[in-house]
C-alpha positions as CSV (number, residue, x, y, z in Angstrom):
1,X,51.6,24.4,-10.2
2,X,51.4,20.8,-9.1
3,X,50.7,18.2,-11.7
4,X,47.6,16.1,-11.1
5,X,48.4,12.8,-9.5
6,X,46.3,9.6,-9.4
7,X,45.3,10.1,-5.8
8,X,44.2,13.7,-6.5
9,X,42.2,12.6,-9.6
10,X,40.6,9.8,-7.6
11,X,39.5,12.2,-4.8
12,X,38.2,14.7,-7.4
13,X,36.3,11.9,-9.2
14,X,34.7,10.7,-5.9
15,X,33.8,14.2,-4.9
16,X,32.2,14.8,-8.3
17,X,30.2,11.6,-7.9
18,X,29.1,12.6,-4.4
19,X,28.1,16.0,-5.6
20,X,26.1,14.6,-8.5
21,X,24.4,12.1,-6.1
22,X,23.4,14.8,-3.6
23,X,22.1,17.1,-6.4
24,X,20.0,14.2,-7.7
25,X,18.8,13.4,-4.2
26,X,17.7,17.0,-3.6
27,X,15.9,17.1,-7.0
28,X,14.1,13.8,-6.3
29,X,13.0,15.1,-2.8
30,X,11.6,18.3,-4.3
31,X,9.7,16.5,-7.0
32,X,8.0,14.1,-4.5
33,X,6.6,17.1,-2.6
34,X,4.4,17.9,-5.6
35,X,0.8,16.6,-5.9
36,X,-0.6,14.2,-8.5
37,X,-2.1,15.5,-11.8
38,X,-5.9,15.4,-11.6
39,X,-6.0,15.1,-7.8
40,X,-6.7,17.8,-5.2
41,X,-3.9,17.8,-2.6
42,X,-5.2,18.1,1.0
43,X,-3.5,18.0,4.4
44,X,-4.9,16.9,7.7
45,X,-3.6,17.3,11.3
46,X,-4.4,14.0,13.0
47,X,-4.9,13.2,16.6
48,X,-1.5,11.5,16.6
49,X,0.1,14.9,15.9
50,X,1.0,13.8,12.4
51,X,0.2,16.1,9.4
52,X,-0.7,13.7,6.6
53,X,-1.2,14.5,2.9
54,X,-3.9,12.9,0.9
55,X,-4.9,13.3,-2.7
56,X,-8.5,13.3,-3.8
57,X,-10.0,12.8,-7.3
58,X,-13.7,13.4,-7.2
59,X,-16.0,11.1,-9.2
60,X,-19.8,11.1,-9.5
61,X,-21.6,12.8,-6.5
62,X,-23.5,9.6,-5.8
63,X,-20.6,7.2,-6.7
64,X,-18.5,5.1,-4.4
65,X,-15.1,6.1,-2.8
66,X,-12.0,4.1,-2.9
67,X,-9.4,4.9,-0.3
68,X,-5.9,3.4,-1.0
69,X,-3.1,2.5,1.4
70,X,0.4,1.8,0.0
71,X,2.9,-0.8,1.2
72,X,6.3,-0.5,3.0
73,X,8.6,2.0,1.2
74,X,5.8,2.8,-1.2
75,X,3.8,6.0,-1.5
76,X,0.5,7.1,-3.0
77,X,2.3,7.0,-6.4
78,X,2.1,3.2,-6.3
79,X,-1.7,3.5,-6.8
80,X,-1.8,6.0,-9.7
81,X,-1.9,3.4,-12.4
82,X,-4.8,1.6,-10.7
83,X,-6.6,4.9,-10.5
84,X,-6.1,5.5,-14.2
85,X,-8.1,2.3,-15.0
86,X,-11.0,2.8,-12.6
87,X,-14.4,4.1,-13.8
88,X,-14.6,7.9,-13.7
89,X,-17.6,7.7,-11.4
90,X,-15.4,6.4,-8.6
91,X,-13.9,9.0,-6.3
92,X,-10.3,8.0,-5.4
93,X,-8.4,9.0,-2.2
94,X,-4.6,8.3,-2.3
95,X,-3.0,8.6,1.1
96,X,0.6,9.0,2.2
97,X,1.5,7.7,5.7
98,X,3.5,10.1,8.0
99,X,7.0,10.4,6.7
100,X,6.3,9.6,3.0
101,X,6.2,12.4,0.4
102,X,4.6,15.5,2.0
103,X,3.2,13.8,5.1
104,X,5.0,14.9,8.3
105,X,5.5,12.7,11.3
106,X,5.0,14.8,14.5
107,X,3.8,12.0,16.8
108,X,5.8,12.3,20.1
109,X,5.7,8.5,20.8
110,X,7.6,5.6,19.3
111,X,6.1,4.3,16.1
112,X,3.4,1.6,16.2
113,X,0.8,0.3,13.7
114,X,-1.9,1.8,15.9
115,X,-0.6,5.3,14.9
116,X,-0.9,4.6,11.1
117,X,-4.3,2.9,11.6
118,X,-5.7,5.9,13.5
119,X,-4.3,8.3,10.9
120,X,-6.0,6.4,8.1
121,X,-9.3,6.2,9.9
122,X,-9.2,10.0,10.3
123,X,-8.5,10.5,6.6
124,X,-11.5,8.4,5.8
125,X,-13.7,10.4,8.2
126,X,-12.4,13.6,6.7
127,X,-12.9,12.7,3.0
128,X,-15.8,10.3,2.9
129,X,-19.4,11.1,3.7
130,X,-21.2,8.9,6.2
131,X,-23.8,7.7,3.7
132,X,-21.3,7.2,0.8
133,X,-20.3,3.7,-0.2
134,X,-16.6,3.3,0.8
135,X,-14.1,0.6,0.0
136,X,-10.6,0.5,1.6
137,X,-7.8,-1.0,-0.5
138,X,-4.3,-1.8,0.8
139,X,-1.2,-3.3,-0.8
140,X,1.4,-5.3,1.1
141,X,1.8,-3.8,4.6
142,X,-0.9,-1.3,3.6
143,X,-3.3,-4.3,3.3
144,X,-2.9,-5.2,6.9
145,X,-3.2,-1.6,8.0
146,X,-6.4,-1.2,5.9
147,X,-7.9,-4.3,7.5
148,X,-7.3,-2.9,11.0
149,X,-8.7,0.5,9.9
150,X,-11.9,-1.1,8.7
151,X,-12.3,-2.6,12.2
152,X,-11.9,0.9,13.6
153,X,-14.6,2.3,11.3
154,X,-17.7,0.2,11.9
155,X,-20.6,1.2,9.6
156,X,-18.4,3.5,7.5
157,X,-16.7,0.9,5.3
158,X,-18.6,-1.3,2.8
159,X,-15.8,-3.4,1.4
160,X,-12.2,-4.3,1.7
161,X,-9.6,-5.2,-1.0
162,X,-6.2,-6.5,0.1
163,X,-3.7,-6.6,-2.7
164,X,-0.9,-9.2,-2.0
165,X,-1.2,-8.3,1.7
166,X,1.2,-8.8,4.6
167,X,-0.2,-11.1,7.2
168,X,1.0,-10.8,10.9
169,X,1.9,-14.5,11.0
170,X,3.7,-14.9,7.7
171,X,7.2,-15.1,9.1
172,X,6.2,-17.9,11.4
173,X,4.0,-19.7,8.9
174,X,6.6,-19.7,6.0
175,X,10.2,-20.7,6.5
176,X,11.1,-19.3,3.1
177,X,9.5,-16.0,3.9
178,X,11.4,-15.8,7.2
179,X,14.7,-16.6,5.6
180,X,14.1,-13.9,2.9
181,X,13.2,-11.3,5.6
182,X,16.8,-11.5,6.9
183,X,18.2,-10.1,3.7
184,X,15.5,-7.4,3.6
185,X,16.4,-6.5,7.2
186,X,20.0,-5.9,6.2
187,X,19.0,-3.8,3.2
188,X,16.7,-1.7,5.2
189,X,19.4,-0.9,7.8
190,X,21.9,0.2,5.1
191,X,19.5,2.0,2.8
192,X,18.9,5.3,4.7
193,X,22.6,6.1,5.0
194,X,23.3,5.2,1.4
195,X,20.4,7.3,0.2
196,X,21.5,10.3,2.4
197,X,24.9,10.1,0.7
198,X,23.3,10.3,-2.7
199,X,23.7,6.7,-3.8
200,X,20.2,6.7,-5.3
201,X,21.8,7.8,-8.6
202,X,23.9,4.6,-8.6
203,X,21.0,2.2,-8.0
204,X,20.1,-0.3,-10.7
205,X,16.7,1.3,-11.2
206,X,16.2,-0.1,-14.6
207,X,16.2,-3.6,-13.1
208,X,14.4,-2.6,-9.9
209,X,11.5,-0.9,-11.8
210,X,11.4,-3.1,-14.9
211,X,7.9,-4.1,-13.9
212,X,6.7,-0.5,-14.4
213,X,8.2,0.2,-17.8
214,X,5.6,1.7,-20.1
215,X,3.7,3.2,-17.2
216,X,3.1,7.0,-17.3
217,X,4.2,7.0,-13.7
218,X,7.5,5.1,-14.2
219,X,9.7,8.2,-13.7
220,X,7.9,9.2,-10.5
221,X,8.4,5.8,-8.9
222,X,12.1,5.8,-9.8
223,X,12.7,9.2,-8.3
224,X,11.0,8.3,-5.0
225,X,13.5,5.5,-4.4
226,X,16.3,8.2,-4.2
227,X,14.6,10.1,-1.4
228,X,16.3,9.6,2.1
229,X,12.9,10.4,3.8
230,X,11.3,7.4,2.1
231,X,14.1,5.1,3.3
232,X,14.0,6.5,6.9
233,X,10.3,6.1,7.1
234,X,10.5,2.6,5.7
235,X,13.2,1.6,8.2
236,X,11.0,2.9,11.1
237,X,8.1,0.8,9.8
238,X,10.2,-2.2,9.1
239,X,11.8,-2.3,12.5
240,X,8.4,-2.4,14.1
241,X,6.8,-4.8,11.7
242,X,9.7,-7.2,11.6
243,X,9.7,-7.6,15.4
244,X,5.8,-7.7,15.3
245,X,5.8,-10.6,12.8
246,X,8.6,-12.5,14.4
247,X,6.5,-12.5,17.6
248,X,3.5,-13.8,15.7
249,X,1.5,-10.5,15.5
250,X,-2.0,-10.7,16.8
251,X,-5.3,-12.3,15.7
252,X,-7.1,-10.6,12.8
253,X,-10.0,-8.4,13.7
254,X,-13.5,-9.6,12.8
255,X,-15.2,-7.4,10.2
256,X,-18.8,-7.0,9.2
257,X,-17.9,-6.4,5.5
258,X,-16.6,-8.7,2.7
259,X,-12.9,-9.1,2.5
260,X,-11.4,-9.8,-0.9
261,X,-7.8,-10.7,-1.7
262,X,-6.0,-10.0,-5.0
263,X,-2.9,-12.1,-5.0
264,X,0.2,-11.9,-7.2
265,X,0.9,-15.1,-9.1
266,X,4.6,-15.1,-8.0
267,X,3.4,-15.1,-4.3
268,X,1.0,-18.0,-4.7
269,X,3.6,-20.1,-6.6
270,X,6.7,-19.1,-4.7
271,X,5.2,-19.4,-1.2
272,X,2.1,-21.6,-1.4
273,X,1.6,-21.3,2.3
274,X,0.3,-17.8,1.7
275,X,-3.0,-19.3,0.5
276,X,-3.7,-20.4,4.1
277,X,-3.1,-16.9,5.3
278,X,-5.2,-15.3,2.6
279,X,-8.0,-17.8,3.6
280,X,-7.8,-16.3,7.1
281,X,-8.3,-12.9,5.7
282,X,-11.4,-14.1,3.9
283,X,-12.8,-15.7,7.0
284,X,-12.3,-12.5,9.0
285,X,-15.1,-10.9,6.9
286,X,-18.6,-11.7,5.7
287,X,-17.6,-12.9,2.2
288,X,-15.2,-12.1,-0.6
289,X,-12.9,-14.2,-2.7
290,X,-9.2,-14.8,-3.6
291,X,-8.3,-13.8,-7.1
292,X,-4.9,-14.3,-8.7
293,X,-3.5,-11.9,-11.3
294,X,-1.7,-14.1,-13.9
295,X,2.0,-13.5,-14.4
296,X,2.1,-10.8,-11.8
297,X,4.7,-10.1,-9.0
298,X,4.3,-8.4,-5.7
299,X,5.0,-5.0,-7.2
300,X,3.8,-5.5,-10.8
301,X,0.3,-6.3,-9.6
302,X,-0.2,-2.6,-9.0
303,X,2.4,-0.9,-11.2
304,X,2.7,-2.9,-14.4
305,X,0.7,-1.8,-17.5
306,X,0.1,-5.5,-18.2
307,X,-1.3,-6.4,-14.7
308,X,-2.8,-3.2,-13.3
309,X,-5.9,-3.2,-15.6
310,X,-6.9,-6.7,-14.2
311,X,-6.3,-5.6,-10.6
312,X,-8.4,-2.5,-11.2
313,X,-11.2,-4.6,-12.7
314,X,-11.3,-6.8,-9.6
315,X,-11.4,-3.7,-7.4
316,X,-14.2,-2.3,-9.5
317,X,-16.2,-5.4,-8.8
318,X,-15.8,-4.9,-5.1
319,X,-16.9,-1.3,-5.5
320,X,-20.0,-2.3,-7.3
321,X,-20.9,-4.8,-4.5
322,X,-20.2,-2.0,-2.0
323,X,-22.8,0.2,-3.8
324,X,-25.3,-2.6,-3.5
325,X,-24.6,-3.1,0.2
326,X,-24.9,0.6,0.9
327,X,-28.2,0.7,-0.9
328,X,-29.6,-2.2,1.1
329,X,-28.4,-0.6,4.3
330,X,-30.0,2.7,3.5
331,X,-33.3,1.0,2.7
332,X,-33.3,-1.0,6.0
333,X,-35.9,0.1,8.6
334,X,-34.7,1.8,11.7
335,X,-31.8,4.1,12.4
336,X,-28.3,2.4,12.1
337,X,-29.7,-0.8,10.8
338,X,-27.6,-2.7,8.3
339,X,-28.2,-5.4,5.8
340,X,-27.8,-9.1,6.8
341,X,-24.2,-10.4,6.3
342,X,-23.8,-12.0,2.9
343,X,-23.0,-15.6,2.6
344,X,-19.2,-16.1,2.4
345,X,-18.0,-16.6,-1.2
346,X,-15.7,-19.5,-1.6
347,X,-12.3,-18.9,-3.0
348,X,-11.2,-20.7,-6.1
349,X,-8.8,-22.8,-4.1
350,X,-11.5,-23.9,-1.5
351,X,-14.0,-24.8,-4.3
352,X,-11.3,-26.9,-6.0
353,X,-10.6,-28.8,-2.9
354,X,-14.2,-29.6,-2.3
355,X,-14.8,-30.7,-5.9
356,X,-11.7,-33.0,-5.7
357,X,-13.1,-34.5,-2.5
């Protein structure tokens, strides 16, 4: 019998690490296919061909509905902590874009934002009654997609909340943002292969998800970062969005509802140019305001036990306003009539500039 040598021990050790990583990857993938506690899991075959999964928690029969869209490389799990802090009368719909968690991409064409926007619009049509107050909420890339979906659903949406949203011109507007996107581009290209080889077990998840420590959904968020499908879907969306933003995107749609922005403090301090872009989002609607969550970062604004309650409170205020708007619309004379657009609400920053002048 041959004595073990250093090369053999090294190979055996690497093989053991690979096997452990692949087992962890498979376990994480299976866990992400499950639903969310307290939510009804539903599937919808969309006109794009995609089969999307959404999770519905019913509130009061006459209460408003909040439909949530996650950001790049995030799933419906990113909104769970916010849902925990909303009033029980609010119905919540958490949606996974095609490729994330249990949602299957079956669209025969190359990916585009139009595909995701149409899928989201169909989810809203499937889960929200025509006379029910509905608010769309989106985080990061999901904020931009929610904005476009609101334009595709005239009369069905009564408010929009964009949480630290991506803007189609942000890479041209901010040199710092553009330089940082190059590093993200490299990470996104290497990530899918590394995840497929089981490297998710080796990631510094304690540092990456430190913002979510203490959250009841902490483990679920960590597991999803080890799933190859999450990385592959994120890469597909990133490749399209990166080129889209480098090209300047396209003008924002004009909406007939208020548009509110909830900004992370780190975004406003690290890239002050974002305030101009957030003002553009406000101007695209009929009112709204910019609110900053103190001490928050791009991810903690949704997932931190310290910051999520304030974000949820700001969203709750938009929901209350949506109920009021829906009531005025229902009371208006004539079929299809709507209330007069509200006067735009100044953001804190705009008011401060005027006062200084």
